[in-house]
C-alpha positions in Angstrom: -18.6 30.3 31.0 -15.5 30.0 33.2 -15.1 28.0 36.4 -15.5 31.0 38.7 -18.7 32.1 36.8 -20.0 28.5 37.0 -19.3 28.4 40.8 -21.1 31.7 41.2 -24.2 30.3 39.5 -24.2 27.2 41.6 -23.9 29.2 44.8 -26.8 31.4 43.7 -28.9 28.3 43.0 -28.1 27.0 46.5 -29.1 30.3 48.1 -32.4 30.3 46.1 -33.6 27.3 48.0 -34.1 29.6 51.0 -35.9 32.3 48.8 -39.6 32.8 48.3 -41.4 32.9 44.9 -40.1 36.4 44.1 -36.5 35.5 44.8 -36.8 32.4 42.6 -38.4 34.4 39.9 -35.6 36.9 39.9 -33.0 34.1 39.6 -35.0 32.5 36.8 -35.1 35.8 34.9 -31.4 36.1 35.2 -31.0 32.5 33.9 -33.3 33.3 31.0 -31.3 36.4 30.2 -28.2 34.3 29.7 -29.6 32.8 26.5 -30.1 34.5 23.2 -32.4 31.8 21.9 -35.4 30.8 24.0 -38.1 28.2 23.4 -41.4 29.5 22.2 -43.3 27.1 24.5 -42.2 25.3 27.7 -44.3 22.3 28.6 -44.5 20.8 32.2 -45.7 17.5 33.6 -47.6 17.9 36.8 -47.1 14.9 39.2 -43.5 14.9 40.7 -42.5 17.7 38.3 -44.5 20.8 39.3 -45.9 19.3 42.5 -44.5 16.6 44.8 -47.4 14.1 44.7 -49.8 12.1 42.5 -53.0 14.2 42.4 -55.2 11.0 42.0 -54.1 10.1 45.5 -55.5 13.3 46.9 -58.9 14.8 47.5 -60.1 17.9 45.7 -60.8 19.4 49.1 -57.0 19.4 50.0 -54.8 22.4 49.4 -52.1 21.6 46.8 -48.6 23.1 46.8 -45.8 23.2 44.2 -42.1 22.4 44.5 -40.2 25.4 46.0 -39.0 26.7 42.6 -42.1 26.0 40.6 -44.2 29.2 40.9 -41.2 31.5 40.4 -40.1 29.7 37.3 -43.6 29.7 35.8 -44.0 33.5 36.3 -40.5 34.2 35.1 -41.3 32.4 31.8 -44.6 34.3 31.5 -43.0 37.7 32.1 -40.3 36.8 29.5 -43.0 36.2 26.9 -42.5 32.4 26.8 -45.7 30.5 26.6 -46.2 27.6 29.0 -48.4 24.4 28.8 -49.2 21.3 30.7 -48.9 17.7 29.5 -50.1 15.2 32.2 -51.2 11.6 32.1 -53.1 12.0 35.3 -56.2 9.8 35.4 -58.0 12.5 37.5 -58.0 15.6 35.3 -60.8 17.2 37.4 -58.6 17.0 40.5 -55.6 18.4 38.6 -57.6 21.3 37.2 -59.1 22.0 40.7 -55.6 22.1 42.1 -54.4 24.5 39.4 -57.4 26.7 40.1 -56.6 26.7 43.8 -53.0 27.7 43.1 -54.3 30.5 40.8 -52.3 29.1 37.8 -54.9 27.9 35.4 -55.0 31.1 33.3 -51.3 31.3 32.6 -51.2 28.1 30.5 -51.9 28.3 26.7 -52.7 24.6 26.7 -53.6 22.0 29.4 -53.6 18.5 28.1 -54.4 16.3 31.2 -55.7 12.8 30.4 -54.7 9.2 30.9 -52.8 7.7 27.9 -50.5 4.8 27.0 -48.7 6.8 24.4 -46.1 8.3 26.8 -47.4 11.8 26.0 -46.9 11.8 22.2 -50.7 12.2 22.0 -50.5 15.1 24.4 -47.9 16.8 22.3 -49.9 16.3 19.1 -52.7 18.2 20.7 -50.3 20.9 22.1 -48.9 21.2 18.5 -52.2 22.8 17.5 -51.0 26.0 19.2 -48.9 26.4 16.1 -45.5 26.0 17.8 -43.2 23.4 16.1 -41.9 20.6 18.2 -38.3 21.9 17.7 -39.2 25.1 19.4 -40.6 23.5 22.6 -38.9 22.6 25.9 -40.4 19.8 28.1 -39.9 18.8 31.7 -41.0 15.5 33.1 -40.0 12.9 35.8 -40.4 9.7 33.7 -37.8 8.3 31.4 -40.3 6.8 29.0 -42.0 10.1 28.4 -38.7 11.9 27.9 -37.6 9.3 25.4 -40.9 9.3 23.4 -41.3 13.1 23.3 -37.6 13.6 22.4 -38.1 11.5 19.2 -40.7 14.1 18.2 -38.0 16.8 18.1 -38.8 18.4 21.5 -35.9 19.2 23.8 -36.8 17.1 26.8 -35.4 17.2 30.3 -35.7 14.6 33.0 -36.2 16.0 36.5 -35.2 14.0 39.6 -36.9 16.0 42.4 -39.2 18.4 40.7 -38.5 21.3 38.4 -35.9 23.8 39.8 -33.6 26.5 38.7 -30.9 24.0 37.8 -33.2 22.0 35.6 -34.4 25.3 33.9 -30.8 26.2 33.2 -30.0 22.7 31.9 -33.1 22.8 29.7 -32.4 26.2 28.2 -28.7 25.2 27.5 -29.8 22.0 25.7 -32.5 23.8 23.8 -29.9 26.4 22.6 -27.5 23.7 21.6 -30.2 21.8 19.7 -31.3 25.0 18.0 -27.7 25.8 17.0 -27.1 22.3 15.6 -30.4 22.3 13.7 -29.4 25.7 12.1 -26.0 24.3 11.1 -27.6 21.2 9.5 -30.0 23.4 7.6 -27.1 25.6 6.3 -25.2 22.5 5.2 -28.2 21.3 3.1 -28.8 24.7 1.4 -25.8 24.5 -1.1 -27.0 21.0 -2.2 -30.5 22.2 -2.8 -29.3 25.3 -4.8 -27.1 23.0 -7.0 -30.1 20.8 -7.7 -32.1 23.9 -8.7 -29.4 24.9 -11.1 -29.4 21.5 -12.8 -33.1 21.7 -13.4 
């Protein structure tokens, strides 16, 4: 991508801050269309990733809200056929699930692993792995370094978000996922000749 194209993408992202969910979804679909290889599963943290608060500090009676780009990104992934899941260490899963119900989002996730843990989400991903999707085919967004570091070691492309998930983070995540997929394929191709030689010797 040339400088002028990059500048164009940046300006579109800036404009999207003023857009509603439909506008963000349209931009997200365009970003998804830039990549030939997409993850089979995208996993999101909740607190300070999808929504700008700790749900344990709120009452179930309150009305929750997402970061401005959150809903549009979720529905763009769904429409593109990419599965989505939740991995949250919230100590109040009842409140988190109530909030997801109020936002009418519960049904779009193939897995919702919401429980307190000291494993920095490796346990969450072991449960999510039961969906049948390999770690290397997942993309993960979270706001904590320790979770990103731990989950990355499992083979998941993991992106640290600074102020909630947005279109810029989505684009970065898809680019890193594509790069990791390409390097993984090259490494596999490099190993193939060696394995064929060993077969011939047997």
